[in-house]
C-alpha positions as CSV (number, residue, x, y, z in Angstrom):
1,M,-113.7,31.7,118.7
2,S,-117.2,32.9,117.9
3,T,-117.6,36.0,115.8
4,I,-118.0,39.4,117.5
5,P,-121.4,40.8,116.7
6,E,-121.4,44.7,115.5
7,I,-124.1,47.0,116.8
8,V,-125.0,50.3,115.7
9,V,-125.3,53.2,118.0
10,F,-126.2,56.9,117.4
11,P,-124.6,59.9,118.8
12,R,-126.1,62.0,121.8
13,E,-125.0,65.5,121.9
14,K,-128.0,66.4,124.5
15,T,-128.1,64.8,127.9
16,G,-130.4,65.2,130.8
17,K,-133.6,63.8,132.0
18,G,-135.7,65.6,129.4
19,N,-133.7,64.5,126.5
20,A,-133.6,60.9,127.8
21,G,-137.2,60.8,128.1
22,R,-137.6,62.0,124.4
23,L,-135.2,59.3,123.1
24,R,-137.0,56.8,124.9
25,K,-140.3,58.1,123.1
26,E,-138.5,57.9,119.8
27,G,-137.7,54.1,120.5
28,L,-134.3,54.6,121.6
29,I,-132.2,54.0,124.8
30,P,-130.1,56.3,126.2
31,S,-126.5,55.1,126.8
32,V,-123.0,55.9,127.9
33,V,-119.8,54.1,126.9
34,Y,-116.8,54.8,129.3
35,G,-113.6,53.0,130.4
36,L,-110.0,52.5,129.6
37,D,-109.0,56.0,130.5
38,V,-111.1,57.7,127.8
39,S,-113.7,60.4,128.4
40,P,-117.5,59.1,128.8
41,S,-119.2,59.1,125.3
42,S,-123.1,59.6,125.5
43,I,-124.8,57.7,122.9
44,S,-128.3,55.8,121.9
45,V,-129.1,52.5,120.9
46,E,-132.1,50.6,119.7
47,P,-133.7,48.3,122.3
48,K,-134.0,45.3,119.7
49,T,-130.2,45.4,119.2
50,I,-129.7,44.9,122.9
51,G,-132.3,42.6,123.3
52,K,-130.4,40.3,120.5
53,I,-127.3,40.5,122.8
54,L,-128.9,39.4,125.8
55,H,-130.5,36.4,124.2
56,S,-127.1,35.4,122.4
57,E,-125.0,32.6,123.8
58,K,-122.9,34.8,125.7
59,G,-125.8,37.2,126.9
60,L,-124.0,39.8,129.5
61,N,-120.8,38.6,128.6
62,A,-120.9,39.0,125.0
63,V,-118.0,40.9,123.4
64,M,-119.5,43.7,120.7
65,N,-118.0,45.8,118.3
66,L,-119.8,49.3,118.6
67,R,-119.8,51.4,115.5
68,L,-121.0,54.9,115.2
69,D,-123.8,55.6,112.9
70,N,-122.5,56.6,109.7
71,S,-119.2,56.3,110.7
72,D,-116.2,53.8,110.5
73,Q,-115.4,54.5,114.4
74,T,-115.6,51.2,116.2
75,R,-114.8,50.1,119.6
76,H,-114.9,47.0,121.6
77,V,-117.4,46.8,124.4
78,M,-119.2,44.9,126.8
79,I,-122.4,45.7,128.7
80,K,-121.6,46.9,132.2
81,D,-125.0,47.8,133.7
82,L,-128.8,47.8,132.7
83,D,-131.6,49.7,134.0
84,R,-135.2,48.6,133.5
85,H,-138.6,50.1,134.2
86,P,-140.0,48.9,137.4
87,V,-143.3,47.9,136.1
88,T,-143.0,47.3,132.2
89,G,-139.5,45.6,132.5
90,R,-138.4,47.5,129.6
91,L,-134.8,48.7,129.1
92,T,-134.4,52.3,129.9
93,H,-130.5,52.8,130.0
94,V,-127.5,51.0,129.2
95,D,-123.8,51.3,130.2
96,F,-120.9,50.1,127.8
97,I,-117.4,49.7,129.1
98,R,-114.7,49.7,126.5
99,V,-112.6,46.5,126.6
100,D,-108.9,46.0,125.3
101,M,-109.0,42.4,123.7
102,D,-105.5,41.8,124.7
103,K,-106.1,42.7,128.3
104,E,-107.9,40.5,131.0
105,V,-111.3,41.4,132.4
106,D,-113.0,40.5,135.5
107,A,-116.7,39.1,135.0
108,S,-119.4,37.2,136.7
109,I,-120.6,33.6,135.1
110,E,-123.9,32.3,136.1
111,I,-123.8,28.9,137.1
112,E,-126.4,26.4,136.0
113,L,-127.0,23.0,137.6
114,S,-128.6,20.3,135.9
115,G,-129.9,16.6,137.0
116,L,-131.2,15.3,140.3
117,P,-128.5,14.4,142.9
118,K,-128.7,10.9,144.3
119,G,-128.6,12.3,147.6
120,V,-131.8,14.2,146.9
121,K,-133.5,10.7,145.7
122,E,-132.3,9.4,149.4
123,G,-134.2,12.1,151.3
124,G,-131.7,15.0,151.2
125,V,-132.0,18.4,150.1
126,L,-130.0,20.5,147.5
127,T,-128.7,23.8,148.6
128,I,-127.3,26.0,145.9
129,V,-124.7,28.3,147.8
130,R,-123.8,30.7,145.0
131,H,-125.5,31.3,141.5
132,D,-122.4,32.6,139.8
133,V,-118.8,32.8,140.0
134,E,-116.2,35.4,139.5
135,V,-113.4,34.6,136.7
136,R,-110.7,36.5,135.0
137,C,-109.7,36.0,131.4
138,L,-109.4,38.0,128.0
139,P,-112.6,39.0,126.7
140,K,-112.5,36.5,123.7
141,H,-112.5,33.5,126.4
142,L,-115.5,34.8,128.4
143,P,-118.1,32.0,128.4
144,G,-122.0,33.0,128.6
145,G,-122.4,30.4,131.6
146,L,-121.4,27.1,133.1
147,K,-123.6,23.9,133.2
148,V,-122.6,21.5,136.0
149,D,-124.3,18.2,136.3
150,V,-125.0,17.5,139.8
151,S,-126.7,14.0,139.2
152,G,-124.0,12.2,141.0
153,L,-123.9,14.3,144.3
154,G,-124.3,11.9,147.2
155,M,-125.7,12.6,150.9
156,D,-123.4,15.3,152.5
157,E,-121.2,15.9,149.3
158,A,-120.8,19.1,147.7
159,I,-119.8,21.1,144.5
160,R,-116.9,23.2,144.9
161,I,-115.2,25.9,142.8
162,G,-112.2,23.4,142.2
163,D,-114.9,20.8,140.7
164,L,-116.2,23.2,138.1
165,P,-115.1,22.6,134.5
166,A,-112.0,24.1,133.3
167,L,-112.2,26.5,130.6
168,E,-109.6,27.7,128.2
169,G,-107.9,31.1,129.3
170,V,-110.4,31.2,132.1
171,V,-109.2,31.5,135.9
172,Y,-111.7,31.3,138.6
173,K,-111.0,34.2,141.4
174,L,-112.5,32.2,144.3
175,D,-110.5,29.6,146.5
176,A,-111.0,26.0,144.9
177,K,-112.4,25.1,148.2
178,R,-115.4,27.4,148.2
179,V,-118.9,25.4,148.0
180,V,-121.1,26.0,145.0
181,A,-124.1,23.4,146.1
182,V,-124.3,20.8,148.6
183,V,-126.6,17.9,149.5
184,H,-127.6,17.6,153.1
185,M,-130.5,16.4,155.5
186,S,-133.3,18.9,155.7
187,N,-132.6,19.8,159.1
188,A,-128.8,20.4,158.6
189,K,-127.5,23.9,158.6
190,V,-125.2,24.7,155.5
191,V,-122.0,26.4,156.1
192,D,-119.5,27.6,153.8
193,E,-116.4,26.9,156.0
194,D,-114.1,28.8,153.7
195,S,-116.1,31.8,153.2
196,E,-114.4,35.3,153.9
197,P,-115.8,38.4,155.2
198,E,-117.0,40.8,152.3
199,E,-114.4,43.6,151.3
């Protein structure tokens, strides 16, 4: 199991739009920590700290040990949501959610396809039906992503949820028959026959 990174955050006594703007001018990102039936806490964090997490192996699915500056108070958290400036792309707000390392969490895992399918070489088209998959597992088992080789995929063949690699402690929440990617003739219509209406 990889080491859980520690990030230092700063208490934020004042909230509101004006105070958030002041924090950003000081080079900090206003943030909130919530979850586990505990009252939300307003904090701030350095953007470079979040940047390192986002570029780590597990990315958004990384579990962090959040420590309050000048304190021994710590808490395991994950990034729940990010806001970015619409023009510059800079981070403007981060939501953290508390996690219990002994309780399962639900998360979305990105699927990365690699290789050129045999069916494409024969004139077919690879259509990606879903770019991520919902999973459930303990926080320590959360992967950063899934790499799937599709080079052996022939014409009219598909990769389904059931074909994804088995991961320790990880359960795929979608039905095993659901389609991830399929190779078909260019004029064929792709239908995920096992799809269900959105809840």
